[in-house]
N, C-alpha and C positions, 0 to 999 in steps of 0.2 A: 439587290431582293432577298437575300439570307440578313442583310442587315436589318431590313425593314420587317420581316419576320421576327428576329429576335428580338427589336424594339416593341413588337406589338404584345409581348408577354412580361410580366413581371419577372425582374432579374433574378429572385431567388426560384424561379421554375426551370432556369437555364442552368444547368450544371455546372459549365466552364465559366462562368459568370459568378458562380454563388460559391464554389469550391478553390482552391487553390490552381490559377488557372496553369500554372506552370508545370503542373500533374501533365496536362494534355500535350504537354510537349518535350515532356521527357524521355530520353532515348533507353530507358531501363523497359524490358518488357513486362516485366510485373506493374509499373508505372501505367502503361498502355493498356493493358488489360482490367487495371482498375479504373481508367479514365473511360475506358470503353461503357464497362457495367454501369456506370453513371450515365451515358449518352441514353442507356435505354428508357429512361424516364424522362428523355427530353422533350418537349412537343415539335421542335425542329429537327429532328435527328434526321429525317431523309432528303429536305434541303441541303444539310450540313456535308453531310455523306455527298451527293452530288456537288455540291460546291469544291468538295476536295477533291473530287475525282477529275471534275473539268480543271481545275486549276492543276492537276495534276502535283498533288500539295507533296513535296517531301519529306517534309516534318511535320507531326504534333497527329493528333488521333481528331479524325472530322467525321462526326455520324456515327459515332462508335467502331472506325476503319483505322486500321495502324497504317504507315507508309507501304511497309512491305505489304497488307492485304490490298489498298490501293492498286498495286503494282500487279498484284493477281489479277486482280478486276480489271483492268487494263486490257491485261493479256488474255483473258477471256472472252471480253467484248469485241477485242480482235478478231477472236476466232470464229466468232457467229457471225 
């Protein structure tokens, strides 16, 4: 589903495809913040974030969320 949404947009509109994709998989907090900032302009930010959460992705910024933020969101989801 995410793949189809991404392919429906020009690559220049998807920041992780238009920029250095390695930035989204850096372990450095500063790089993760930079990547997350780029995600704000992405037309598929919500489905990307949802995919990262569903996959419980241990690496990478997905939809503006770092691995740590996804873990925190997962804990919050289980409490409600």
